[in-house]
Every structure is written in C-alpha cells, then in structure tokens.
Residue, then its C-alpha position, 0 to 999 in steps of 0.5 A: m764486641l772488642r775483646q779485652s786484648s784489643l782494648v789493651r792494644l788501643l789504649p796507648a794510641a788513645l792516650a797518645f791522641a789525647g796528648v796531641v790534642a792537649v798540646g795543641g790546645c795549650r797555645q801561648d797567645m794569652h801569655d805572650q800578649p803584645k802589651y806593655i807593663p807600666l813605665r815600659p818605653s816604646d819606640f812606637f810613639a814620638d814621646g817614647r812612652s808606652a803609657r798614653p796621657p788621658v784625653e784632654g778634659t778627662v776627670a777622675r771619678g769623684q773629682l769633678r769639683d764643679d762647685v767653685h765656691l766649695y773647692t776654691g773659696m771664691i765667688d766671682g773671683k773674690p774670696a767668698e763671704t759665705f760658707p758653702f754649707p750650713v755651719t752646724r755644731e758638728v762642723l764647729e766641733r770638726g773644725r776645732q779638732r782639725f785646728n788643734a791638731i794641724c793649725a795650733p802648733c803655729h797659731s796656738r789654740l787661741g789663734d794669737g800666733n804664739g804656738i809651740i813651734v813659734q816659741r821654738g824659733y819659727r816665724r810668728p804668724e799674724s794673730f787672727h784677732t787683728d782688725r785685718l783678719r777679723k774683717a777678712a772673708v772666710g774664703y780668704y782663710f780657705d784660700v790660704m789653707t789651700r795655696g799657702f801664704g808667706a812662711m805657711p805652706d799649702y795644706a791642700p794635700q793634708v786637709t780636705p776642702q770640707d775640713r778647710w771650711a770647718i777650720a775657717a768656721y772655727i777661726r770665726a768662732l775663736q775671733f768672736s770668743q775673744r771679743a764677746t760681751l755679756d750682751d752677746v749671750p742669749a737672754a735665756e742663758r744670761k741670768w745663769l751666767e750672771q749667777t755663776r759669775g756672782e759665785g766666783m765661777t767663770p763658765a767656759p763654753e765647749v765651743p764658742q758659737p759665731p753670731q750667725t747660722g745657716g748656709g748664708t753665714r757671713 
C-alpha cells in the first residue's frame, strides 16, 4: 500500500494530468461554427446574400389558403354571390363590432357614407343603400376590403378573411334594415310590433337580420 507521503507526492501530478485532459476537451468547434447570422452577406452565392430564398412553391404553415372562395371572394373569376360559411347571429355580431370599429369612421354606422372622417373633409364613399351596391355580390365587398378601391386603401393586413366576410354580412343586414317593411317581420312577432307601435314605441332590433340564412346565403 502506498504511504501517505507517496500520495502527497503524486497529487500534483494527478491534478496536472486532469488539467491537461480538461483543456483538451474544451475545443471551440461548437463556438466557432462556419455559419452566417441573419442578413450577413456572403460571397459564396451570386446574389451576395447568405440567406437563401424558400424553394419555389413553399407555403408557410397555416397559410395554404386553398379555399379560393374564402380567401379571395371569387368563384370562377367572378365575385361570389354566396358566403363561404353559414351566416349566424354570432357572425353578424362580429361583423357589427368590426364594422363599427373599422368601417364606420368613413361609412358611418348606417352605411350612408357620412362618417366622422368624411365630415372633416375626407372623400365621401358611396352609400351602401344605392341600387348599385344593394345589387352587388357579397364577394365584391370582400374584394374591396382585400384590395382597396378608389380612395379606400386595402384592409387585408388589419382584417382577417373571416372578419371581412362577417363585415360583408353585416353590410347586407344594414342594407336590408333600411328597406325593411312590416311584411318582412315574422308573423309570430308582427302582432307584438303592431302593439308597441300603437303605444307610441319604436322597437329597435339589436342586429338587423338578412332575409337569408345558411351557407348558401345570397
């Protein structure tokens, strides 16, 4: 057995050996990698850029957008007459909220084109209640919101496709509300309406309902 004095003499040598092994294992390969940080130039490629463009046809996750009706408002190259999903009360509520927040400053909450910005000098948009726009396909409104028209800029970056359709649905409701008659009221509610009118009250529905329902809305 080694005596204690022998162990004391071997300790410095052992520590030195351990130090050599440790230094040898601390290589800089992982730190000094042959890599490029974002936007760093490179003389290896002809365009001088180190970052390479995506392969042609590459689609980012969640952005396939293969539903032409939903994402363009078009069917066979023409503005769609139908909605790409059922128009429910929730859709109209969402459309009303988005319309009042984004569209009403120019178009007004009635859609007559007399919004607060127009009153302060901005170019007045056409009223949604003209014959031309009442007859326009819902896909037309989606396309204008997507690409802009005249003095109106595009709102694609600010408004999602689903919300653009919801706004188009609410515009239809606004148009219907300004031309609605007593005959358009369901029979079950007409009697109550006539009674309230006779009492000098004017009922105001929370959200005007369009005359059509379901995914095939026209």
